[in-house]
N, C-alpha and C positions, 0 to 999 in steps of 0.2 A: 783880220784886220778885214775893216768894212770896205769895197770896192763898190762906186757909184759909175753906171752905164748911161751914159747921156749919148743924146744923137741929136746931128746939128741938119737942117736944111739950110742947102745955099741957093733962094731962088734965082740968083744971076747963072748962075751955074747949074740949077736945075737936079741935084744931084746931096743926098745924105749923106752926112757923115756918124759915123758912131766911132765910138771910144768909151775907154774908161779911165777911171782915176782911181786914189786911196785918198785923195781931197781933194773933194770940187771945190770949195771955198779957195783953196789957192790957185789952180788951175783958171778958174774964171774970174781970181782977179778982186774977188769983194771982201 
């Protein structure tokens, strides 16, 4: 099973969010 690691940056909170998912397309809703 493949996992995709993603990093999101919130400018409003000046914070990074790190997560992972086995299905990135479902996670981001595209």
